ZALONU-750005 format. One record per residue (C-alpha): residue in three letters; z, x, y. Coordinates in steps of 0.001 Angstrom, whole numbers, plus 500000, padded with zeros to 6 digits. Layout:
<rs>
- type | w | u | v
- ala | Z | X | Y
...
</rs>
This chain:
<rs>
- type | w | u | v
- met | 484525 | 903524 | 479194
- leu | 482202 | 902002 | 481788
- phe | 478479 | 902643 | 481257
- ile | 475889 | 901917 | 483954
- ser | 472223 | 902790 | 484360
- ala | 470988 | 905594 | 486611
- ser | 469448 | 902996 | 488946
- ala | 472719 | 901052 | 489179
- ala | 474580 | 904320 | 489807
- lys | 472348 | 905029 | 492820
- trp | 472960 | 901558 | 494266
- leu | 476692 | 901979 | 493653
- leu | 476801 | 905359 | 495388
- ala | 474750 | 904059 | 498330
- ser | 477252 | 901188 | 498738
- val | 480142 | 903649 | 498470
- ile | 478669 | 905867 | 501189
- val | 478096 | 902974 | 503608
- ala | 481651 | 901714 | 503000
- arg | 483183 | 905145 | 503440
- ser | 481234 | 905820 | 506631
- ser | 483166 | 902999 | 508304
- ser | 486456 | 904821 | 507630
- phe | 485844 | 907129 | 510624
- leu | 485729 | 904097 | 512916
- phe | 488781 | 902326 | 511453
- ser | 490805 | 905559 | 511464
- lys | 489899 | 906247 | 515095
- phe | 491310 | 902835 | 516054
- ile | 494532 | 903244 | 514022
- leu | 495297 | 906791 | 515201
- val | 496078 | 905359 | 518632
- ser | 499388 | 904018 | 517251
- met | 500034 | 906045 | 514059
- asn | 500168 | 909742 | 513232
- pro | 497609 | 911109 | 510713
- phe | 499941 | 911683 | 507734
- glu | 501618 | 908330 | 508300
- leu | 498243 | 906592 | 508210
- leu | 497029 | 908481 | 505144
- gly | 500295 | 908007 | 503240
- leu | 500241 | 904224 | 503688
- arg | 496512 | 903975 | 503055
- phe | 496423 | 905844 | 499774
- phe | 499760 | 904620 | 498414
- leu | 498682 | 900985 | 498873
- ala | 495272 | 901743 | 497361
- phe | 496887 | 903445 | 494351
- ala | 499308 | 900545 | 493800
- phe | 496499 | 897980 | 493896
- leu | 494172 | 899936 | 491612
- leu | 496941 | 900702 | 489129
- leu | 497788 | 896993 | 488958
- val | 494155 | 896008 | 488358
- tyr | 493278 | 898796 | 485904
- arg | 496707 | 899469 | 484334
- lys | 495464 | 898956 | 480747
- arg | 492573 | 901359 | 481232
- val | 494790 | 903950 | 482912
- met | 497289 | 903789 | 480036
- arg | 494519 | 903907 | 477403
- thr | 492955 | 907019 | 478899
- phe | 496259 | 908676 | 479835
- ser | 496712 | 912381 | 479183
- trp | 498625 | 915124 | 480962
- asp | 495314 | 916872 | 481555
- met | 494139 | 913710 | 483369
- val | 497274 | 913713 | 485537
- arg | 496969 | 917428 | 486302
- lys | 493338 | 917170 | 487363
- gly | 494031 | 913987 | 489328
- ala | 496743 | 915902 | 491199
- ile | 494391 | 918789 | 491948
- leu | 491690 | 916424 | 493248
- gly | 494207 | 914360 | 495202
- ile | 495820 | 917290 | 496999
- thr | 492427 | 918896 | 497694
- leu | 491051 | 915723 | 499242
- ala | 494309 | 914968 | 501060
- leu | 494042 | 918302 | 502883
- gly | 490472 | 917429 | 503863
- met | 491466 | 913940 | 505012
- ala | 494326 | 915340 | 507096
- ala | 491899 | 917726 | 508797
- glu | 489505 | 914807 | 509348
- met | 492238 | 912713 | 511022
- leu | 493223 | 915583 | 513307
- ser | 489562 | 916079 | 514197
- leu | 489152 | 912389 | 515020
- lys | 492137 | 912564 | 517383
- glu | 490513 | 915422 | 519280
- thr | 486781 | 914608 | 519348
- asp | 484084 | 911949 | 518858
- val | 483443 | 910172 | 515563
- tyr | 479840 | 911365 | 515233
- leu | 480845 | 915024 | 515663
- thr | 483625 | 914806 | 513063
- ala | 481291 | 913047 | 510614
- phe | 478501 | 915615 | 510872
- leu | 480824 | 918623 | 510764
- glu | 482634 | 917276 | 507705
- asn | 479409 | 916587 | 505849
- met | 478407 | 920227 | 506147
- ala | 480361 | 920303 | 502874
- leu | 477166 | 919298 | 501083
- ala | 475661 | 922685 | 501900
- ile | 478851 | 924520 | 500901
- val | 478899 | 922979 | 497402
- pro | 475854 | 924962 | 496150
- leu | 477519 | 928137 | 497402
- leu | 480653 | 927299 | 495413
- thr | 478558 | 926581 | 492341
- met | 476766 | 929915 | 492600
- ala | 480042 | 931728 | 493194
- ala | 481469 | 930150 | 490036
- leu | 478384 | 931300 | 488126
- arg | 478587 | 934729 | 489803
- lys | 475081 | 934471 | 491189
- leu | 473743 | 935384 | 494608
- pro | 472673 | 932436 | 496822
- ser | 468958 | 931659 | 496643
- gly | 466676 | 931884 | 499654
- lys | 466707 | 928090 | 499844
- ile | 470501 | 927970 | 500123
- ile | 470582 | 930762 | 502716
- ala | 467955 | 928908 | 504761
- ser | 469867 | 925609 | 504524
- val | 473142 | 927232 | 505630
- phe | 471341 | 928829 | 508597
- ile | 469742 | 925511 | 509621
- ile | 473053 | 923659 | 509340
- ser | 474851 | 926366 | 511338
- val | 472286 | 926056 | 514134
- gly | 472663 | 922273 | 513970
- ala | 476444 | 922556 | 514241
- gly | 475934 | 924774 | 517280
- phe | 473833 | 922085 | 518975
- leu | 476449 | 919456 | 518117
- thr | 479166 | 921401 | 519912
- leu | 477160 | 922046 | 523085
- lys | 478792 | 920659 | 526216
- gly | 477116 | 921352 | 529537
- gly | 474741 | 923806 | 527908
- arg | 477537 | 925916 | 526404
- pro | 479243 | 925819 | 522978
- asp | 482591 | 924010 | 523196
- ile | 484673 | 925046 | 520169
- thr | 487617 | 922661 | 520495
- pro | 490482 | 922123 | 518027
- gly | 488607 | 918998 | 516893
- val | 485612 | 921117 | 515879
- ile | 487815 | 923547 | 513946
- tyr | 489551 | 920697 | 512120
- gly | 486136 | 919211 | 511293
- leu | 485017 | 922504 | 509735
- leu | 488251 | 922731 | 507711
- ala | 487618 | 919185 | 506481
- ala | 484130 | 920261 | 505368
- leu | 485558 | 923145 | 503360
- ser | 488154 | 920955 | 501613
- tyr | 485608 | 918223 | 500916
- ala | 483224 | 920791 | 499411
- phe | 485896 | 921921 | 496960
- phe | 486605 | 918253 | 496154
- ile | 482939 | 917511 | 495336
- phe | 482681 | 920688 | 493266
- leu | 485827 | 919910 | 491263
- thr | 484920 | 916228 | 490813
- ala | 481543 | 917103 | 489295
- lys | 483340 | 919453 | 486913
- tyr | 486168 | 917114 | 485849
- val | 484291 | 913845 | 485297
- lys | 482213 | 915430 | 482536
- thr | 485131 | 915187 | 480105
- leu | 487451 | 912556 | 481596
- asp | 487185 | 908877 | 482507
- pro | 486005 | 908959 | 486155
- leu | 487717 | 905722 | 487221
- ser | 491103 | 906789 | 485851
- val | 490762 | 910204 | 487477
- gly | 489980 | 908459 | 490773
- ile | 493111 | 906301 | 490511
- trp | 495414 | 909240 | 489727
- gln | 493764 | 911138 | 492564
- met | 494589 | 908268 | 494930
- gly | 498230 | 908277 | 493864
- phe | 498707 | 911983 | 494481
- met | 496956 | 911696 | 497840
- gly | 499443 | 908996 | 498860
- leu | 502400 | 911043 | 497602
- phe | 501317 | 914255 | 499319
- cys | 500607 | 912532 | 502646
- ala | 503829 | 910461 | 502523
- val | 505945 | 913587 | 501948
- ser | 504085 | 915307 | 504787
- ala | 504686 | 912316 | 507079
- val | 508424 | 912328 | 506338
- ser | 508596 | 916082 | 506930
- val | 507182 | 915701 | 510446
- gly | 508901 | 912430 | 511340
- thr | 509459 | 908956 | 509932
- ile | 507079 | 906438 | 508379
- thr | 506771 | 903259 | 510419
- val | 505079 | 900052 | 509340
- pro | 502337 | 898901 | 511758
- glu | 503103 | 895627 | 513510
- glu | 499995 | 894877 | 515576
- gly | 497570 | 892490 | 513890
- ser | 494492 | 894601 | 514638
- thr | 496125 | 897759 | 513250
- ile | 497096 | 895949 | 510038
- leu | 493542 | 894599 | 509705
- tyr | 492005 | 898068 | 510133
- leu | 494515 | 899501 | 507643
- leu | 493608 | 896866 | 505047
- ala | 489928 | 897670 | 505551
- leu | 490685 | 901341 | 504923
- val | 492731 | 900509 | 501814
- phe | 490361 | 898108 | 500080
- leu | 486895 | 898905 | 501427
- cys | 487053 | 902648 | 502015
- ser | 489686 | 903767 | 499481
- cys | 489787 | 901318 | 496559
- phe | 486027 | 900934 | 496534
- gly | 484827 | 904088 | 498275
- phe | 486727 | 907042 | 496890
- thr | 487462 | 905575 | 493468
- phe | 483925 | 904634 | 492528
- gln | 482231 | 907792 | 493789
- pro | 483202 | 909664 | 490565
- val | 481920 | 906689 | 488526
- ala | 478509 | 906830 | 490209
- gln | 478308 | 910637 | 490056
- lys | 478805 | 910605 | 486299
- tyr | 475434 | 908865 | 485783
- met | 473252 | 910754 | 488243
- ser | 472315 | 914318 | 489042
- ala | 474220 | 916402 | 491593
- glu | 470984 | 916639 | 493611
- asp | 470635 | 912852 | 493884
- ala | 474332 | 912472 | 494714
- gly | 474006 | 914998 | 497524
- leu | 470990 | 913229 | 499015
- phe | 472887 | 909925 | 499110
- cys | 475966 | 911568 | 500647
- ala | 473768 | 912747 | 503522
- leu | 473683 | 909092 | 504649
- asp | 477401 | 909184 | 505497
- pro | 477222 | 910861 | 508937
- leu | 474166 | 908803 | 509893
- phe | 475984 | 905503 | 509338
- ala | 479191 | 906861 | 510904
- thr | 477209 | 907774 | 514024
- leu | 475596 | 904339 | 514073
- trp | 478998 | 902590 | 513922
- ser | 480404 | 904851 | 516663
- met | 477454 | 904169 | 518962
- ile | 477738 | 900403 | 518424
- phe | 481530 | 899936 | 518563
- leu | 482741 | 902941 | 520598
- ala | 479716 | 903433 | 522851
- glu | 479574 | 907126 | 521939
- asp | 476515 | 909000 | 523165
- pro | 475636 | 912180 | 521235
- gly | 473049 | 913072 | 523869
- met | 469846 | 915027 | 523258
- thr | 471647 | 918139 | 521945
- gly | 473710 | 915932 | 519668
- phe | 470632 | 914293 | 518173
- ile | 468931 | 917674 | 517696
- gly | 472058 | 918994 | 515991
- ala | 472297 | 915898 | 513785
- phe | 468651 | 916285 | 512736
- leu | 469162 | 919946 | 511836
- val | 472349 | 919252 | 509864
- ile | 470658 | 916497 | 507848
- ala | 467589 | 918691 | 507297
- gly | 469799 | 921515 | 506065
- ile | 471734 | 919211 | 503750
- leu | 468537 | 917799 | 502257
- leu | 467128 | 921291 | 501771
- ala | 470329 | 922423 | 500050
- glu | 470274 | 919467 | 497684
- met | 466566 | 919657 | 496787
- ser | 465619 | 921407 | 493593
- ala | 463358 | 924465 | 493704
- glu | 460565 | 922392 | 492175
- ser | 460941 | 919753 | 494899
- val | 460801 | 922373 | 497640
- lys | 457587 | 923834 | 496216
- lys | 455986 | 920376 | 496254
- val | 456736 | 919731 | 499952
- pro | 453702 | 921646 | 501393
- gly | 451378 | 919850 | 498956
- lys | 452834 | 916477 | 499899
- leu | 452424 | 917258 | 503614
- leu | 448802 | 918282 | 502989
- leu | 448110 | 915035 | 501174
- leu | 449661 | 913062 | 504027
- ala | 447539 | 914945 | 506568
- arg | 444376 | 914284 | 504575
- gly | 445299 | 910637 | 504281
- lys | 445739 | 910347 | 508037
- asn | 442560 | 912232 | 508820
- gly | 440541 | 910350 | 506252
</rs>
């Protein structure tokens, strides 16, 4: 079992988020020549094979049918979300897909409360409202909401990702997080490969740039990104994990503006601000929320003094 400090876990999760944010960009490039399930099948099968080779002794030592079952549940759940993400990327801009998908961080508290059979708190209701308004600004085109298939796929990705985060937090309490992540990767590859075959044939990319982007997805975004998120989450609170995950759409937008010349525009920036604000509100504890007015007052006094 791997043990790390809370501080190291935060650095690990921050690195994971930055790495994973680049996956939107790499996927956008590859989708020009590959279909979504084809891309995902190759990506996650190669990642699973590499990780199993590196950590085979640990996987065998921690093996249990319960581990396999929960890895399958996580893998299929995330695979559905990733498929929706790919379809969204084919239809719309990277920044829009990233922000819509990360609305999942506001859905997770709702799932938690539903599991506990409790009504959502005022804080959660407020955060969902703010994020919904933000999503509305993100979809504005020419002053009117433009609900395209890409937007719908992005929202479906958010829902699947929310279930994935919720289930991950539940499963890693009793199982080795790294082994769960590896089994999860394998089932993602299997599910996506079967889906790719059902809609066509799997072709191996031949262009050098496509192969390079695919390798980046396999090793940087999958082997490192998805696998080590459960490891980091095991040693930090759900609140802290949520705050770090809010960085994902910010970095994804930055990469898209630099390498794809995407321009969210004023409404896009307003929507992005509201989505991030809603996510942060959803992830803050009640005690933290109560302290905000006092902190603002202290800042105002400091400036005026």
